[in-house]
C-alpha positions, 0 to 999 in steps of 0.5 A: 500500499502507498499512503500519502496525505496533504497537510497545512503548514502556515508559512508565515509563522511555521505554527497552525493558526489558533482555533476560531471562534465558536461557530454557529451550528446550523440544522443538520450539522454536528457541532464538531463538523460545524467547528471544523467548517469554521477552522478550515475557512479561516485557514483558506482566508489566511492563505488567500490573503498571503497569496497562496493556493495559487492557481497559475500553475506557476509563472515567471516567479518560479522558473524551473529547468530540466535538472530540477524537473529530473531532481523533483521527479526523483524526490516524488516519484521514488520516495514514500511518505509513510513507513512502517515502524514496528506495528505502526505506519508513521510519517517518515519518508523512505526510498520507494520503487516506481509506481503507476497503473497498468489498467485504465483508471476509473475515478468514482466519487462517493459522498457521506450522507452529510454532504449537501447536494450542492457540494456533490454537484460542485465536487463531482464537476470537479473531479469529472474535469480533473479526471479528464486532465489526468488522461491528457497529460498522462496519456493513460486512460483515465476516466470519470465513472458513476459506479464501478471505479477503481479509484474511489473519492470519498468525501465524508464528514468527520464523523463518517471518516472516523468509521470508514474502516469497513468501507475501505476494507470492501473498496481496497482489498488487503488494506492493512489496519495501520493504514485504516488507522491513519485514515480514521484518526486523521489529524485536524492538520491533515486535509485529505489522504489517499492509499493506493494498492500494489498487491503483487508488490511490483509497482503496478497500482490496481486500486486507490482510494482518496478521502477527503474532508467534507468540512473543507471550503471550496479552494482546499477541497479542489486542492485535495482533489488535484493532489490526492488524485495525482498522487493516487496515480503514482507521484506519492510523495511531498517534498519541500524543495518541489517548486512550482508544485502541488507536491508540497505541503506549504500550500503555495499552489492549490492546483496542478502546476506545469511542473506537475503536468510534466512529471505525470507525463514522465511518470506514464512514459513507455521508457519507464516501467513499474518497479524500477528503482531511482538509479535505473531510471535516473538517466532515462528520466534526465534525458526525458526532462532535457527533451521537454525543457532543453537547457533553458530555465 
């Protein structure tokens, strides 16, 4: 199993912002979910005030060259965020093989009962558009489906996520209790998480489930859709050096960037194969990065 999560980090202070004032509880919303909605609304507003959650995909202020693209790809595609330590799964980076899908990816949204019809419609449209984009940038068959998916996107409230274990076992046979524990016990600072299955341990992904907090406001929810679905395609790590990239917990970018699209294209290039290690892939990746960008920044 590959597990990856998107976390918040206050780039101005390095601290999680303080809890907001007690929220107003509306009908049909639990006090806990209402408090989380108020908290994440404050986070999103703070990010927007500081110019974070960018939607421009990168620009003249964040140039990157072929060497940087190749190094970033290696950091994202050949490392994993979570590692087994004794009986637990902990946030600790470790080396990994190259992972990607060999069969068509069918992305299916699943909503908790608490999610409103309006939010379901918004998120369904976002997932549908992003599935089409993933197919275009990877050259791999990626489609949106209403049922029968092999990549499910669960949008759940706090209470729904805490008891999602049986659903995860049904959707991802072979998922371990330690992955379920991370998902059910997600800290407030984590927005979303994705787990992808490599049952043969050969780098070939066969199923994935992304879990996104229903309490997130629109921009943070869309950011989770972009990051977790892209990570579920095989780019499983985050790196503080990845820029311009959504695979960085600083929340500077809220949507897939030009560098991210290039990395997804490299990941699904026929010259690479699932199961490759970083040393074997490195000269191939460098060649592809130079072909894409030449020597210019």
